[in-house]
N, C-alpha and C positions, 0 to 999 in steps of 0.2 A: 431757554433753559430755566427750570425752577431754581430760585435763589437758594433754597434749602440745600440743593445738591452741591452748591459751591462751598458750603460750610463744613468744617471738620466734624465728623461723627465719632463718638467714643462711648463704649459701654465699659464701665470699670466697677470694681468692688466699691460698695458704699462704706464710707468712714464716718465716725462720729461727727467730724467737722462738716459733713454734708447735710446733717439733719435739719438745720434751719432752712436751707434751700428746698429740701425734700418736703418739709412741712408746708411751704408755700404752694407747691404743686398739689399736695393733698387737700389743702384748704380751698384751693380754686376748683378742685375736682369733685369733692364730696360734701354732702350735707353733714355727714358724720365721719370725719376723717380720722385716720390713725393718729395717735398722740406721739410725741417725741419718745416717750417711754416704750411704745410698741416697737419703734425702729431700733432704739438703743438695745432693748432686750433681744431683738432678733439678731443683731450684729454680734452681741456678746454671747449668745447661745450657739453661735457657729452656723446659723442659717446662711444660705447663699443670698446675699443682698447686693444689688447693683444700682448704679445711677446711669442714666443715659444723658450724655452731654452733646449738645449741638452748638458749635461755635463757642465752646467753653462754658455754656450755660446749661445747668441741669434742667432738663425738660421732661424727665420721666424717671421712674424707678420700678424695681421689682424685688420681691422677697420670696424665696423658695425654701421649704423645709423638706429635707429628704430623710427617709429612714428605711433601711433595707432596700427593697426593690420598688418602693413607692415614694412619691413626692407629692407635696401639696403646694400649689402656687397660692400663697397667702395674700399677695398684693401685687398688682401690676397697674401702673398709672402713667398716662401721658398728659402733660399740661393741656388744658382745653384749647389754648391758642395754637398748639402744634398738632392737633388731631386731624384725621382724614388725609394724612400724607404718607401713610404706610409705616410710620415709626412704631406704632403699637405692634404691628406684625413683626418688625425687626426685633423689638425687645422680647416679644413672646417667643420667637424662634431662638433667641439667645438663651432664654430660660429653659426651653426644651432641650437645646444642645447641652447645656450644663447638667441637666437631669440625666441625659444619656451618658455623659462622662462619669457620672456617679453610679452607673449600672442600674438606673431606675427603669422599670418596665412600664409603670402606669403613673400618669400625672393627673392629679385631681385639682379642681378649683370650684369655688362657689361664685355665683353671679346673681345679681338682682334680676328677676324676670322683667322688670321695667327697663333694664339697660340693654335695649335691642342692639345698639351698635356693637357692644362688647360681645353679645351672644353671636351675632353674625360673624365677627372676627374669629371667635373660637370655633364655630361650625366650619368656616372656610379653611381653618387650619387642621381640621380633622377631629375636633372634640365632639363628643356626643353627650347629650343630657341623659341621665339615667335615674335621677332621684330628685326629690324636693324636700328641703328642710323647712319645716313650718316655723314661722316667727323668728327667723335667723338674724335678720338685720334690723337695727333701729330705724324707725320711720317717723314722720311728722304725726301720723295718725296711728300710733301703736307700733306694730312690727311688720316687716315685709319678709316673705318667704325667700329662700335661696334655691336657685336651680343648681344642682350638683352635676358637674360635667367631668368627663375623663377622656384621656387619649392613651392608647397603647403605644409605647415608644419601641 
């Protein structure tokens, strides 16, 4: 039996006190991570923000902004040491369920075209690519485009 299955899993609302642990996951995950201010602003603006805990340790997080019948998944991240175990899919499903509970009909997100594992997860979950935002993300050599994806809930 996988040792991870024996640990307690919990997805709960993100609090200001979680920001230092969330930032560690961000910095281990991205070359250009969100700042503490991005997370604090999201929480205080009333966005849906969660942390994913396994065995009491924050190993992931997600931030969702909903307006009317649309929502935008602004950030979803699993610590690199915990990837490829289905936890990203669990957190993504949680975000989708939360969006549905807010009467959201369409969920959008952006992803780097170079992030093949994330794109594969989104496609397997039912997201479809429908647009490209030129120069959306910072990159070592200038800017990287963003693939815009959506799913109808």
